[in-house]
C-alpha positions in Angstrom: 60.7 2.9 -15.4 60.1 2.6 -11.4 58.4 6.0 -11.5 56.2 4.8 -14.1 55.2 1.7 -12.3 54.7 3.3 -9.0 52.3 5.7 -10.8 50.2 3.3 -12.3 50.3 1.4 -9.0 48.7 4.6 -7.0 46.3 5.2 -9.6 44.8 1.7 -9.1 45.0 1.5 -5.6 43.3 5.0 -5.2 40.5 4.1 -7.6 39.7 0.7 -5.8 39.9 2.6 -2.5 38.0 5.5 -3.3 37.8 8.7 -1.3 34.0 7.9 0.1 33.0 5.8 2.9 30.6 4.0 0.8 32.5 0.5 0.3 29.9 -0.3 -2.6 30.5 2.9 -4.8 34.0 3.8 -3.7 35.6 1.6 -6.4 34.3 3.6 -9.4 35.6 6.7 -10.8 34.0 10.3 -9.7 33.4 8.7 -6.0 34.1 12.3 -4.3 31.3 13.9 -6.5 28.9 11.4 -5.0 29.5 12.6 -1.3 27.5 15.0 0.4 29.0 18.3 -0.8 27.8 20.4 2.6 27.2 19.4 6.0 23.3 19.9 5.9 23.0 17.7 3.1 25.1 15.0 4.9 23.5 15.3 8.0 19.9 14.7 6.2 21.5 11.3 4.8 22.9 12.9 1.2 18.9 13.5 0.4 18.7 17.1 -0.3 17.9 17.1 -4.1 14.4 18.3 -3.8 15.0 20.8 -1.1 14.8 24.6 -2.2 16.2 28.0 -1.1 19.7 26.3 -0.1 22.7 27.1 -3.0 24.4 24.0 -1.5 21.9 21.8 -3.2 22.4 23.0 -6.7 25.2 20.5 -6.9 22.9 17.7 -6.5 19.9 19.2 -8.6 20.5 22.3 -10.4 16.8 22.7 -11.0 16.5 24.1 -7.6 18.5 27.2 -8.2 15.4 29.6 -9.6 14.0 29.0 -6.1 16.9 31.1 -4.2 15.7 34.4 -2.8 19.0 36.2 -2.5 22.5 35.5 -3.5 24.4 32.9 -1.3 28.0 32.0 -0.8 29.3 28.5 0.8 32.4 27.1 2.1 32.5 23.4 3.4 35.3 21.7 5.0 35.1 18.0 6.0 37.7 16.6 8.4 38.7 13.0 7.5 41.0 10.5 8.4 43.8 8.6 6.4 45.1 11.7 5.1 42.2 12.5 3.0 40.4 15.8 2.4 37.0 17.0 0.9 36.3 20.7 0.5 34.0 22.9 -1.5 32.8 26.6 -2.4 29.8 27.6 -3.9 27.9 30.9 -5.1 24.7 31.3 -6.5 22.4 33.8 -7.1 18.6 34.0 -8.5 18.0 35.5 -12.1 14.6 37.3 -12.1 11.9 36.2 -12.9 12.2 32.7 -13.0 16.1 31.4 -13.3 19.1 30.8 -11.3 22.6 29.9 -11.6 25.7 29.0 -9.4 29.2 28.4 -9.9 31.1 25.8 -7.6 34.5 24.1 -6.8 34.7 20.7 -5.2 38.3 19.4 -4.2 39.1 16.0 -2.7 42.7 14.6 -2.1 44.8 12.1 -0.6 48.2 12.9 1.0 51.0 10.7 1.8 50.5 7.8 -0.4 54.0 5.7 -0.4 54.4 4.5 -3.9 56.2 1.1 -4.5 57.8 -0.9 -7.5 57.1 -4.6 -8.5 59.5 -5.6 -6.0 57.4 -3.9 -3.0 60.0 -1.4 -2.4 59.2 2.3 -1.4 60.0 4.7 -4.2 58.0 7.8 -3.8 55.6 9.9 -1.7 52.5 10.9 -3.8 49.7 13.4 -3.4 46.4 12.5 -5.2 44.1 15.3 -6.0 40.7 15.6 -7.7 38.8 18.8 -8.6 35.7 19.8 -10.4 34.6 23.2 -11.5 31.0 23.4 -12.0 28.5 25.9 -13.6 25.0 25.3 -13.2 21.8 27.1 -14.7 18.3 26.5 -14.2 14.7 27.9 -15.6 11.4 27.6 -14.2 9.2 27.7 -17.3 5.9 27.2 -15.1 5.6 28.0 -11.4 5.4 24.2 -10.5 8.1 23.1 -12.9 12.2 23.9 -13.1 14.8 22.4 -15.4 18.3 22.4 -14.7 21.9 21.8 -16.1 25.5 21.4 -14.9 28.5 21.4 -16.8 31.7 20.0 -14.6 35.3 20.5 -16.0 37.3 17.7 -14.2 40.8 17.3 -13.3 42.9 14.9 -11.6 46.6 14.8 -10.4 49.1 12.4 -9.1 52.9 13.3 -8.9 53.7 14.5 -12.7 51.0 12.7 -14.2 47.7 14.5 -14.6 43.9 14.1 -16.3 41.4 16.3 -17.4 37.6 15.6 -18.5 34.1 16.8 -18.6 30.7 15.7 -17.0 27.2 16.6 -17.4 24.0 16.7 -15.1 20.4 17.2 -15.9 17.8 18.0 -13.1 14.0 18.5 -12.7 12.0 19.8 -10.0 8.3 19.4 -9.4 6.4 21.2 -6.9 2.7 19.4 -7.1 1.4 21.7 -4.2 2.8 24.1 -1.2 5.6 22.7 0.5 6.0 19.5 -1.5 8.5 18.9 -4.1 10.0 16.0 -6.2 13.1 16.2 -7.8 14.9 13.8 -10.6 18.4 14.0 -11.3 20.6 12.4 -14.2 24.4 12.7 -12.9 27.5 12.4 -14.6 26.6 11.5 -18.1 29.2 10.9 -20.5 31.4 11.7 -17.4 35.5 10.7 -17.9 38.7 11.7 -17.1 41.6 10.8 -19.4 45.2 10.1 -18.0 48.3 11.0 -19.5 50.7 9.0 -17.4 54.4 9.7 -18.0 57.8 10.1 -16.2 59.9 13.3 -15.8 62.9 11.2 -16.6 61.5 9.0 -19.4 59.4 11.5 -21.6 59.5 9.0 -24.4 57.6 6.5 -22.5 53.8 7.5 -22.2 50.7 5.7 -21.9 47.1 6.9 -21.8 44.0 5.7 -19.4 40.3 6.9 -19.2 38.2 6.5 -16.4 34.7 6.5 -16.9 32.3 8.0 -14.4 29.0 5.7 -13.8 25.8 7.6 -14.5 23.5 7.9 -11.4 19.8 8.5 -11.8 18.1 9.6 -8.5 14.7 10.4 -7.6 13.9 12.4 -4.4 11.3 14.2 -2.4 11.2 16.9 0.3 8.2 17.9 2.5 8.3 20.9 4.8 5.6 20.8 7.6 4.3 23.6 9.5 7.2 25.6 7.9 9.5 23.8 10.9 9.7 20.1 10.2 11.6 18.9 7.2 11.4 15.4 5.9 13.5 14.0 2.7 14.1 11.1 1.2 16.0 9.7 -2.3 16.6 6.5 -4.2 19.4 6.3 -6.6 20.0 3.9 -9.3 23.4 3.0 -11.7 24.0 0.3 -13.7 27.6 0.0 -12.0 26.8 0.8 -8.4 24.2 -0.8 -6.2 21.0 1.1 -5.5 21.0 3.4 -2.5 18.3 4.7 -0.1 18.8 7.8 1.6 16.4 9.4 4.3 16.5 12.7 6.7 14.7 14.9 9.0 15.2 18.3 10.3 13.3 20.1 13.1 13.7 24.0 13.8 14.0 24.7 17.3 13.0 28.5 17.8 14.2 30.9 15.2 17.8 30.3 15.0 18.9 26.4 15.7 18.1 23.2 13.8 18.6 19.3 14.6 19.0 17.0 12.3 19.4 13.2 11.4 19.2 10.8 8.8 20.4 7.3 7.0 22.9 7.7 4.6 22.2 4.3 2.8 22.1 2.7 6.2 24.6 4.6 8.0 23.3 6.7 10.7 24.4 10.6 10.4 23.4 13.6 12.6 24.0 17.1 12.9 22.9 20.7 13.9 22.9 24.3 12.2 22.5 27.7 13.6 21.5 30.9 11.6 21.5 34.5 12.7 22.1 38.0 11.1 25.7 39.2 10.7 25.4 42.9 8.9 22.4 44.8 8.1 21.8 42.9 4.7 23.9 39.8 5.7 22.7 36.7 7.3 24.7 33.7 8.0 24.1 30.0 8.8 26.9 27.4 10.3 26.1 23.8 9.8 27.8 20.9 11.3 27.4 16.9 10.4 29.0 14.0 12.4 29.4 10.8 9.9 29.8 7.4 11.0 32.3 5.0 9.5 31.0 2.5 6.8 34.3 0.8 5.9 36.3 1.2 8.9 37.8 4.3 8.0 37.0 6.4 11.1 34.4 8.9 11.8 34.5 12.3 9.8 33.2 15.9 10.7 31.9 18.3 8.1 31.5 22.1 8.5 29.6 24.3 6.3 29.7 28.4 6.6 26.8 29.9 4.3 26.2 33.9 3.8 22.7 35.1 2.6 23.2 38.7 0.8 20.1 40.6 0.3 19.8 43.4 -1.8 
């Protein structure tokens, strides 16, 4: 019985605290999926869903995938305080003549959680992990219009208890004129995970709990100026989360270096990146983002390494 009570307390406290720095959104399920998945997105204020040519953006808006020019593989690692982790892997490729797809994995977790019973006595040390396996596909029926879909298989685990679920995203990308694009995304539609909470020593005592993901609606723009300066912005709305504004800017310095800065719903973020050829048909880009705290949880550092594989 103590273990059952401890597990329920851990689930409740983790959901309330969330994994994201955004205090207004951390108390809802699926907070880790609303964090910037890569360093470039983070440094631009998490406002990248209308930017084309980058496989990392497929998780924010699957409609950008037909505009990939080559196969891309990317890995991201975020260094967080308080025993938290947030990592991702993504692979994407164009499907000529007018489609694209990607497969990605997003992981978040918290270590060293001390469980307590109703008497506030320490019981067990727990680990809480969340995972999303995403498959995205997009088609551009017209040169100025593309439509995308993402299916997410979700799983969460704490101690002997686990949950599974499913969620979907739909995206639209419009390019009314050269170097300017508009993105519209509906995220986590019908998303939920259902917990089967049980105790190893009390297998006959079980309970179920479903955590529903809030649906989020986003409108974004991206404008590339002189092939060197990128401006981005987004607005997101949800019935369960306060509206958010995100802005970012990127400047190319020479051929191989980029400086970035943005506002992630009012919180400043900064970053940089460098790209260079690695092998005959392979080039790479390394990105970094520095994220300031918004809820007293400390600074975080996010690194992304992306490979571009040309035929």
